[in-house]
N, C-alpha and C positions, 0 to 999 in steps of 0.2 A: 906530460911527453914522455915517450918511451925513451929506450936507446938507440931501439930503431930508427925514430923520425927524425929526417935530417931538420937542423933549425932552420926557420927562413931565414932570408938571407935580408940585410938589413936595406932598405930603401928610403933614399932620399927624401923629404918633403918638397923640394924641388922638382927631381923626378916625377912625384908622383902628378904634380901639379902641369908635368912637361907631356905629360902622358894623358892626363884629360884632355887638356889643348888641343892633344893631337886626335884623341876619340872625338871630340867638339866638332872639327873641321869635316873630319870624315865624315861626320854623320849629317853635315850640312852640306858637303859633297854630293850623298846618296840623294839625300832629299832633292838637291837642286837637279838629278837626272830624274829621279822620278816623277819633278813638275814637269819639266820641258818636255821629256815622253810623253806623258798625260795630256799635253797641251797637243803634241804633234797627232794623237792617236785621235783626241776630239775632234781635230782639224780635217784629219783623214777622213773618221767615219761621218762629220757633215758634208765633206765634199761627195765623198761616197751616194747619201743620204741625197743631198740638195743639188749635185751637178755642179757647175762652178760656182753657184751662186751661195758661197759663202756667209753667212753673219759678218757685217762690217768689221764689229769689235774682234772675232777672230781671224779676219780675212788680214790685218794688217798695212793695207792698203791706202793710197790716196789718192786718185779716187778708185772705188772699186767697179767696176763693170762684171757684169755677168750676164750669158749669155744663152740662150736656147735655143732650138729648131726642132720643127717638126714637120713632117709630111701630110698633107692630106688632101685626096684627090687631084693629084698634079699641082697643088700649091705646097709650096714653101713658106712655112709662117714663121715668122722670126722674131721673139718677144727678147730684151732684155732688161734688166734692173740693174741701178746704179745710186750712187752716191754724188754724183755731179749735181748742180742746181740746176731748178727749171731755166732753160733757155740754152743751155747749152748744147751744141752739134756732134753728135757721131752717125761716122759712114760706117756704112752694112752694106755687104756684097757678099756673094753667092759664084763658089764655083766648083766644076764636075769637071773631071779629067775621063771619065768614062771608064772603060777596062778593055779601051784595044789603043792601039797607037796612032796618034793623030786627033784622037776625040776630046773631045774641050766644051765644053760650056760654059758663060758667066753671065752674069749680070753687071751694070752699071754701078756704081756705088752711089746709093742714097742716102742723103743727107737730111739725118734724123733729130729731131728737136727733141731733147728730153723733157718730159711733163711728168711730175707727180713721183719722178725717181724710175720713171722706165721709159720705153721706148719701143719701139717694133713698125715691121712691113712686110706686107707678104710678096712673092715674087711667082708668076708663073714657070713652071719648071716643066709642064705636059710633056712637050717637046723634047727634053734633055734624053741622054742615053741612063743605060742603067748604070749604076755606081755609088760613090761618096760625097756626097756634098757637101763640103767646108764652107762655113759660113763664117766671116771675120766682121769684128766691130772694131773701128779704129777712131781714139780721141784725139787728137793732135791740136796744139795751140796756132791759134790763125786766125785771120782778121776777121771771119764770120763770126768767132766765141764774143759772146758777151765782155763787155769789161769785168764783171768781178769774178770770172772764170782766168781772162788773163793775170789778174791782181792776184787768184788766190795761188793757181800753179807758177806762174811766173811767164815771162815774154817767150822764153825759148822750153817750158815746160821744166824750168830748172827743179820747183820743185813738187814735180810728178814721185811717187813712193811707190814698191813694189816690183813684188817678180814678172808683171805685164810689162815694165813700162821696156819700149825701145828707143833706137838711135835712128832719125832719117839722116842715113848717110847721103842723102841725094839735095840734101839743101841746107845751107846756112853754114855759117863759122863761129860759133861750134853749132853742132849738127843738133837740130832742137829736138826735146823729148816727147814720145806719143804712148800711149794707153794701146795696145793690143792683145786683145783675146780671139780665140778660136773653137768651132766647136764644126762637130761633124754628124751627118745624119745619113744612114742610108735611103738611098731613094726607093727601093721598096718597102720600104716601112709604111707608104701611105698609099 
């Protein structure tokens, strides 16, 4: 050590341990942020590639319902995948509000039974006007659902989870919960 060097200040072992602990906490926080950010990125990429049909382990919803729709020669073809058990009932319908005032076309809701984790229906839309068709799938607890479905999700759907859970404010107290998903398809696409 030369006369120009400053002597190192004394740092107590207690202060060194505190610094190390703080550094470990900061490293853990950064690691959590990176992991959470990575999951969000993976989920976003999966949704971009697969549409609404994100893998169940990544979606974090119960039940999971994904919905796809396409137009082919005046026919709207709707297909869905779900984690619901066989026999569960899903309501599906389509609406098109056209491109002008007062234009509206719609289907009656179809009650579809889940088989092998999927459901589907075709609708004739050949006489509908131009525009975007919104297809909606709704799973709600009711007397038509099998007993095992009601047991799993609760009499009022209180055990449903995920971002697609909605409340039916027009029925019951407490209002029953349901799962509702929608997707859009352009009529000119087919």
